[in-house]
Every structure is written in structure tokens, then in C-alpha cells.
PDB file with SEQRES, HELIX, SHEET and CRYST1 records, atoms N, CA, C and O in Angstrom:
SEQRES   1 A   51  UNK UNK UNK UNK UNK UNK UNK UNK UNK UNK UNK UNK UNK          
SEQRES   2 A   51  UNK UNK UNK UNK UNK UNK UNK UNK UNK UNK UNK UNK UNK          
SEQRES   3 A   51  UNK UNK UNK UNK UNK UNK UNK UNK UNK UNK UNK UNK UNK          
SEQRES   4 A   51  UNK UNK UNK UNK UNK UNK UNK UNK UNK UNK UNK UNK              
HELIX    1 AA1 UNK A    2  UNK A   12  1                                  11    
HELIX    2 AA2 UNK A   22  UNK A   34  1                                  13    
CRYST1    1.000    1.000    1.000  90.00  90.00  90.00 P 1           1          
ATOM      1  N   UNK A   1       0.784  -1.162   0.028  1.00  0.00           N  
ATOM      2  CA  UNK A   1       0.034  -0.021   0.053  1.00  0.00           C  
ATOM      3  C   UNK A   1       0.893   1.223   0.020  1.00  0.00           C  
ATOM      4  O   UNK A   1       1.443   1.621   1.047  1.00  0.00           O  
ATOM      5  N   UNK A   2       1.015   1.824  -1.097  1.00  0.00           N  
ATOM      6  CA  UNK A   2       1.860   3.080  -1.296  1.00  0.00           C  
ATOM      7  C   UNK A   2       1.388   4.187  -0.411  1.00  0.00           C  
ATOM      8  O   UNK A   2       2.161   4.896   0.232  1.00  0.00           O  
ATOM      9  N   UNK A   3       0.017   4.313  -0.404  1.00  0.00           N  
ATOM     10  CA  UNK A   3      -0.551   5.436   0.367  1.00  0.00           C  
ATOM     11  C   UNK A   3      -0.169   5.252   1.869  1.00  0.00           C  
ATOM     12  O   UNK A   3       0.316   6.188   2.505  1.00  0.00           O  
ATOM     13  N   UNK A   4      -0.373   4.163   2.362  1.00  0.00           N  
ATOM     14  CA  UNK A   4      -0.051   3.891   3.770  1.00  0.00           C  
ATOM     15  C   UNK A   4       1.492   4.158   4.147  1.00  0.00           C  
ATOM     16  O   UNK A   4       1.813   4.691   5.210  1.00  0.00           O  
ATOM     17  N   UNK A   5       2.355   3.763   3.236  1.00  0.00           N  
ATOM     18  CA  UNK A   5       3.705   4.018   3.500  1.00  0.00           C  
ATOM     19  C   UNK A   5       4.054   5.469   3.440  1.00  0.00           C  
ATOM     20  O   UNK A   5       4.842   5.954   4.253  1.00  0.00           O  
ATOM     21  N   UNK A   6       3.446   6.228   2.428  1.00  0.00           N  
ATOM     22  CA  UNK A   6       3.691   7.642   2.346  1.00  0.00           C  
ATOM     23  C   UNK A   6       3.131   8.401   3.532  1.00  0.00           C  
ATOM     24  O   UNK A   6       3.736   9.348   4.034  1.00  0.00           O  
ATOM     25  N   UNK A   7       1.876   7.931   4.000  1.00  0.00           N  
ATOM     26  CA  UNK A   7       1.209   8.516   5.092  1.00  0.00           C  
ATOM     27  C   UNK A   7       2.052   8.304   6.344  1.00  0.00           C  
ATOM     28  O   UNK A   7       2.226   9.274   7.082  1.00  0.00           O  
ATOM     29  N   UNK A   8       2.551   7.217   6.627  1.00  0.00           N  
ATOM     30  CA  UNK A   8       3.307   6.926   7.784  1.00  0.00           C  
ATOM     31  C   UNK A   8       4.647   7.676   7.695  1.00  0.00           C  
ATOM     32  O   UNK A   8       5.053   8.222   8.721  1.00  0.00           O  
ATOM     33  N   UNK A   9       5.336   7.749   6.623  1.00  0.00           N  
ATOM     34  CA  UNK A   9       6.581   8.383   6.432  1.00  0.00           C  
ATOM     35  C   UNK A   9       6.496   9.874   6.791  1.00  0.00           C  
ATOM     36  O   UNK A   9       7.364  10.444   7.452  1.00  0.00           O  
ATOM     37  N   UNK A  10       5.311  10.509   6.278  1.00  0.00           N  
ATOM     38  CA  UNK A  10       5.116  11.904   6.603  1.00  0.00           C  
ATOM     39  C   UNK A  10       5.023  12.149   8.060  1.00  0.00           C  
ATOM     40  O   UNK A  10       5.579  13.109   8.592  1.00  0.00           O  
ATOM     41  N   UNK A  11       4.334  11.296   8.686  1.00  0.00           N  
ATOM     42  CA  UNK A  11       4.210  11.386  10.233  1.00  0.00           C  
ATOM     43  C   UNK A  11       5.569  11.265  10.929  1.00  0.00           C  
ATOM     44  O   UNK A  11       5.801  11.886  11.966  1.00  0.00           O  
ATOM     45  N   UNK A  12       6.394  10.521  10.392  1.00  0.00           N  
ATOM     46  CA  UNK A  12       7.722  10.239  11.021  1.00  0.00           C  
ATOM     47  C   UNK A  12       8.581  11.578  10.903  1.00  0.00           C  
ATOM     48  O   UNK A  12       9.560  11.734  11.633  1.00  0.00           O  
ATOM     49  N   UNK A  13       8.229  12.461  10.049  1.00  0.00           N  
ATOM     50  CA  UNK A  13       9.057  13.691   9.871  1.00  0.00           C  
ATOM     51  C   UNK A  13       8.586  14.764  10.735  1.00  0.00           C  
ATOM     52  O   UNK A  13       9.248  15.801  10.771  1.00  0.00           O  
ATOM     53  N   UNK A  14       7.486  14.647  11.463  1.00  0.00           N  
ATOM     54  CA  UNK A  14       6.971  15.712  12.402  1.00  0.00           C  
ATOM     55  C   UNK A  14       7.716  15.549  13.720  1.00  0.00           C  
ATOM     56  O   UNK A  14       8.202  14.466  14.044  1.00  0.00           O  
ATOM     57  N   UNK A  15       7.795  16.615  14.455  1.00  0.00           N  
ATOM     58  CA  UNK A  15       8.517  16.619  15.781  1.00  0.00           C  
ATOM     59  C   UNK A  15       7.853  15.527  16.731  1.00  0.00           C  
ATOM     60  O   UNK A  15       8.601  14.869  17.454  1.00  0.00           O  
ATOM     61  N   UNK A  16       6.540  15.318  16.758  1.00  0.00           N  
ATOM     62  CA  UNK A  16       5.942  14.371  17.617  1.00  0.00           C  
ATOM     63  C   UNK A  16       6.049  12.910  16.974  1.00  0.00           C  
ATOM     64  O   UNK A  16       5.730  11.916  17.626  1.00  0.00           O  
ATOM     65  N   UNK A  17       6.466  12.842  15.799  1.00  0.00           N  
ATOM     66  CA  UNK A  17       6.702  11.479  15.213  1.00  0.00           C  
ATOM     67  C   UNK A  17       5.471  10.722  14.752  1.00  0.00           C  
ATOM     68  O   UNK A  17       5.510   9.503  14.585  1.00  0.00           O  
ATOM     69  N   UNK A  18       4.324  11.478  14.535  1.00  0.00           N  
ATOM     70  CA  UNK A  18       3.141  10.852  13.976  1.00  0.00           C  
ATOM     71  C   UNK A  18       2.332  11.934  13.354  1.00  0.00           C  
ATOM     72  O   UNK A  18       2.631  13.118  13.512  1.00  0.00           O  
ATOM     73  N   UNK A  19       1.343  11.557  12.671  1.00  0.00           N  
ATOM     74  CA  UNK A  19       0.363  12.554  12.117  1.00  0.00           C  
ATOM     75  C   UNK A  19      -0.782  12.766  13.093  1.00  0.00           C  
ATOM     76  O   UNK A  19      -1.012  11.997  14.026  1.00  0.00           O  
ATOM     77  N   UNK A  20      -1.455  13.813  12.830  1.00  0.00           N  
ATOM     78  CA  UNK A  20      -2.602  14.236  13.654  1.00  0.00           C  
ATOM     79  C   UNK A  20      -3.727  13.184  13.602  1.00  0.00           C  
ATOM     80  O   UNK A  20      -4.012  12.569  12.574  1.00  0.00           O  
ATOM     81  N   UNK A  21      -4.332  13.027  14.761  1.00  0.00           N  
ATOM     82  CA  UNK A  21      -5.493  12.131  14.828  1.00  0.00           C  
ATOM     83  C   UNK A  21      -6.747  12.884  15.157  1.00  0.00           C  
ATOM     84  O   UNK A  21      -6.693  14.029  15.605  1.00  0.00           O  
ATOM     85  N   UNK A  22      -7.924  12.227  14.931  1.00  0.00           N  
ATOM     86  CA  UNK A  22      -9.205  12.972  15.299  1.00  0.00           C  
ATOM     87  C   UNK A  22      -9.179  13.412  16.792  1.00  0.00           C  
ATOM     88  O   UNK A  22      -9.695  14.481  17.117  1.00  0.00           O  
ATOM     89  N   UNK A  23      -8.580  12.590  17.708  1.00  0.00           N  
ATOM     90  CA  UNK A  23      -8.563  12.897  19.117  1.00  0.00           C  
ATOM     91  C   UNK A  23      -7.752  14.227  19.329  1.00  0.00           C  
ATOM     92  O   UNK A  23      -8.118  15.087  20.131  1.00  0.00           O  
ATOM     93  N   UNK A  24      -6.611  14.335  18.544  1.00  0.00           N  
ATOM     94  CA  UNK A  24      -5.855  15.589  18.658  1.00  0.00           C  
ATOM     95  C   UNK A  24      -6.672  16.772  18.346  1.00  0.00           C  
ATOM     96  O   UNK A  24      -6.647  17.784  19.045  1.00  0.00           O  
ATOM     97  N   UNK A  25      -7.439  16.629  17.227  1.00  0.00           N  
ATOM     98  CA  UNK A  25      -8.335  17.751  16.862  1.00  0.00           C  
ATOM     99  C   UNK A  25      -9.296  18.053  17.968  1.00  0.00           C  
ATOM    100  O   UNK A  25      -9.508  19.210  18.330  1.00  0.00           O  
ATOM    101  N   UNK A  26      -9.870  17.021  18.499  1.00  0.00           N  
ATOM    102  CA  UNK A  26     -10.870  17.190  19.574  1.00  0.00           C  
ATOM    103  C   UNK A  26     -10.293  17.966  20.698  1.00  0.00           C  
ATOM    104  O   UNK A  26     -10.921  18.889  21.218  1.00  0.00           O  
ATOM    105  N   UNK A  27      -8.954  17.563  21.131  1.00  0.00           N  
ATOM    106  CA  UNK A  27      -8.392  18.282  22.214  1.00  0.00           C  
ATOM    107  C   UNK A  27      -8.275  19.755  22.021  1.00  0.00           C  
ATOM    108  O   UNK A  27      -8.516  20.521  22.954  1.00  0.00           O  
ATOM    109  N   UNK A  28      -7.906  20.184  20.821  1.00  0.00           N  
ATOM    110  CA  UNK A  28      -7.852  21.600  20.453  1.00  0.00           C  
ATOM    111  C   UNK A  28      -9.271  22.264  20.590  1.00  0.00           C  
ATOM    112  O   UNK A  28      -9.411  23.345  21.162  1.00  0.00           O  
ATOM    113  N   UNK A  29     -10.249  21.609  20.074  1.00  0.00           N  
ATOM    114  CA  UNK A  29     -11.588  22.133  20.105  1.00  0.00           C  
ATOM    115  C   UNK A  29     -12.066  22.231  21.526  1.00  0.00           C  
ATOM    116  O   UNK A  29     -12.608  23.250  21.954  1.00  0.00           O  
ATOM    117  N   UNK A  30     -11.849  21.107  22.285  1.00  0.00           N  
ATOM    118  CA  UNK A  30     -12.268  21.114  23.748  1.00  0.00           C  
ATOM    119  C   UNK A  30     -11.573  22.259  24.477  1.00  0.00           C  
ATOM    120  O   UNK A  30     -12.254  22.927  25.255  1.00  0.00           O  
ATOM    121  N   UNK A  31     -10.314  22.545  24.308  1.00  0.00           N  
ATOM    122  CA  UNK A  31      -9.591  23.595  24.902  1.00  0.00           C  
ATOM    123  C   UNK A  31     -10.249  24.890  24.562  1.00  0.00           C  
ATOM    124  O   UNK A  31     -10.471  25.676  25.482  1.00  0.00           O  
ATOM    125  N   UNK A  32     -10.577  25.190  23.367  1.00  0.00           N  
ATOM    126  CA  UNK A  32     -11.357  26.455  22.973  1.00  0.00           C  
ATOM    127  C   UNK A  32     -12.567  26.570  23.650  1.00  0.00           C  
ATOM    128  O   UNK A  32     -12.873  27.664  24.124  1.00  0.00           O  
ATOM    129  N   UNK A  33     -13.399  25.482  23.783  1.00  0.00           N  
ATOM    130  CA  UNK A  33     -14.728  25.630  24.349  1.00  0.00           C  
ATOM    131  C   UNK A  33     -14.643  25.764  25.809  1.00  0.00           C  
ATOM    132  O   UNK A  33     -15.522  26.415  26.374  1.00  0.00           O  
ATOM    133  N   UNK A  34     -13.675  25.219  26.502  1.00  0.00           N  
ATOM    134  CA  UNK A  34     -13.594  25.251  27.931  1.00  0.00           C  
ATOM    135  C   UNK A  34     -12.925  26.411  28.570  1.00  0.00           C  
ATOM    136  O   UNK A  34     -13.109  26.662  29.761  1.00  0.00           O  
ATOM    137  N   UNK A  35     -12.147  27.130  27.803  1.00  0.00           N  
ATOM    138  CA  UNK A  35     -11.324  28.225  28.406  1.00  0.00           C  
ATOM    139  C   UNK A  35     -12.138  29.555  28.292  1.00  0.00           C  
ATOM    140  O   UNK A  35     -12.518  30.018  27.216  1.00  0.00           O  
ATOM    141  N   UNK A  36     -12.359  30.108  29.488  1.00  0.00           N  
ATOM    142  CA  UNK A  36     -13.057  31.348  29.534  1.00  0.00           C  
ATOM    143  C   UNK A  36     -12.403  32.567  28.928  1.00  0.00           C  
ATOM    144  O   UNK A  36     -13.081  33.512  28.525  1.00  0.00           O  
ATOM    145  N   UNK A  37     -11.092  32.546  28.864  1.00  0.00           N  
ATOM    146  CA  UNK A  37     -10.253  33.731  28.376  1.00  0.00           C  
ATOM    147  C   UNK A  37      -9.707  33.524  27.055  1.00  0.00           C  
ATOM    148  O   UNK A  37      -8.774  34.208  26.634  1.00  0.00           O  
ATOM    149  N   UNK A  38     -10.256  32.605  26.386  1.00  0.00           N  
ATOM    150  CA  UNK A  38      -9.654  32.331  24.954  1.00  0.00           C  
ATOM    151  C   UNK A  38     -10.560  32.897  23.974  1.00  0.00           C  
ATOM    152  O   UNK A  38     -11.752  32.591  23.974  1.00  0.00           O  
ATOM    153  N   UNK A  39     -10.029  33.754  23.092  1.00  0.00           N  
ATOM    154  CA  UNK A  39     -10.892  34.307  22.016  1.00  0.00           C  
ATOM    155  C   UNK A  39      -9.921  34.893  20.883  1.00  0.00           C  
ATOM    156  O   UNK A  39      -8.835  35.416  21.135  1.00  0.00           O  
ATOM    157  N   UNK A  40     -10.461  34.734  19.605  1.00  0.00           N  
ATOM    158  CA  UNK A  40      -9.738  35.363  18.484  1.00  0.00           C  
ATOM    159  C   UNK A  40      -8.354  34.828  18.167  1.00  0.00           C  
ATOM    160  O   UNK A  40      -7.475  35.553  17.700  1.00  0.00           O  
ATOM    161  N   UNK A  41      -8.180  33.533  18.435  1.00  0.00           N  
ATOM    162  CA  UNK A  41      -6.951  32.967  18.145  1.00  0.00           C  
ATOM    163  C   UNK A  41      -7.056  31.678  17.296  1.00  0.00           C  
ATOM    164  O   UNK A  41      -8.118  31.060  17.227  1.00  0.00           O  
ATOM    165  N   UNK A  42      -5.985  31.301  16.681  1.00  0.00           N  
ATOM    166  CA  UNK A  42      -5.919  30.101  15.875  1.00  0.00           C  
ATOM    167  C   UNK A  42      -4.998  29.126  16.541  1.00  0.00           C  
ATOM    168  O   UNK A  42      -3.909  29.510  16.968  1.00  0.00           O  
ATOM    169  N   UNK A  43      -5.393  27.864  16.651  1.00  0.00           N  
ATOM    170  CA  UNK A  43      -4.604  26.789  17.179  1.00  0.00           C  
ATOM    171  C   UNK A  43      -4.284  25.895  16.051  1.00  0.00           C  
ATOM    172  O   UNK A  43      -5.157  25.311  15.409  1.00  0.00           O  
ATOM    173  N   UNK A  44      -2.950  25.789  15.804  1.00  0.00           N  
ATOM    174  CA  UNK A  44      -2.512  24.848  14.801  1.00  0.00           C  
ATOM    175  C   UNK A  44      -2.313  23.441  15.413  1.00  0.00           C  
ATOM    176  O   UNK A  44      -1.520  23.295  16.342  1.00  0.00           O  
ATOM    177  N   UNK A  45      -2.938  22.520  14.966  1.00  0.00           N  
ATOM    178  CA  UNK A  45      -2.892  21.072  15.312  1.00  0.00           C  
ATOM    179  C   UNK A  45      -2.067  20.337  14.245  1.00  0.00           C  
ATOM    180  O   UNK A  45      -2.647  19.576  13.470  1.00  0.00           O  
ATOM    181  N   UNK A  46      -0.835  20.514  14.175  1.00  0.00           N  
ATOM    182  CA  UNK A  46       0.006  19.999  13.052  1.00  0.00           C  
ATOM    183  C   UNK A  46       1.110  19.124  13.511  1.00  0.00           C  
ATOM    184  O   UNK A  46       1.954  18.752  12.696  1.00  0.00           O  
ATOM    185  N   UNK A  47       1.168  18.772  14.740  1.00  0.00           N  
ATOM    186  CA  UNK A  47       2.275  17.867  15.142  1.00  0.00           C  
ATOM    187  C   UNK A  47       3.698  18.662  15.391  1.00  0.00           C  
ATOM    188  O   UNK A  47       4.765  18.081  15.586  1.00  0.00           O  
ATOM    189  N   UNK A  48       3.553  19.888  15.356  1.00  0.00           N  
ATOM    190  CA  UNK A  48       4.781  20.785  15.524  1.00  0.00           C  
ATOM    191  C   UNK A  48       5.416  21.146  14.288  1.00  0.00           C  
ATOM    192  O   UNK A  48       6.491  21.744  14.330  1.00  0.00           O  
ATOM    193  N   UNK A  49       4.854  20.839  13.143  1.00  0.00           N  
ATOM    194  CA  UNK A  49       5.483  21.194  11.887  1.00  0.00           C  
ATOM    195  C   UNK A  49       5.603  22.698  11.735  1.00  0.00           C  
ATOM    196  O   UNK A  49       6.636  23.178  11.267  1.00  0.00           O  
ATOM    197  N   UNK A  50       4.604  23.447  12.106  1.00  0.00           N  
ATOM    198  CA  UNK A  50       4.680  24.889  11.933  1.00  0.00           C  
ATOM    199  C   UNK A  50       5.433  25.645  13.112  1.00  0.00           C  
ATOM    200  O   UNK A  50       5.436  26.875  13.180  1.00  0.00           O  
ATOM    201  N   UNK A  51       6.001  24.918  13.931  1.00  0.00           N  
ATOM    202  CA  UNK A  51       6.822  25.493  15.090  1.00  0.00           C  
ATOM    203  C   UNK A  51       8.107  26.064  14.591  1.00  0.00           C  
ATOM    204  O   UNK A  51       8.903  26.574  15.379  1.00  0.00           O  
TER     205      UNK A  51                                                      
END                                                                             
């Protein structure tokens, strides 16, 4: 499966060593919803690629 190999190798190049999962996205959304002082910001859930 070429797609799987490519997909896995891309994750290996991120600082956290894997690609983003739906649970990672949910943690970002949950943080935004629960924080009273959070507004007008963007959270990048990209495994540290944009760091």
C-alpha cells in the first residue's frame, strides 16, 4: 500500500513522530470551548510542523 507507506513516513518527519489524529483535533476544540479567556486565536494542530 503506497498510500499507507507515504502517510506513515510523513508522520515520522513531524516533531511528535506521528500525524494528527481525530482525538488531537478534539483536544484543540475542547480547549477552545472550555477556556473562559480564550478568543480570536488560531490553534495549529499539526504535530509541531509549523513551530
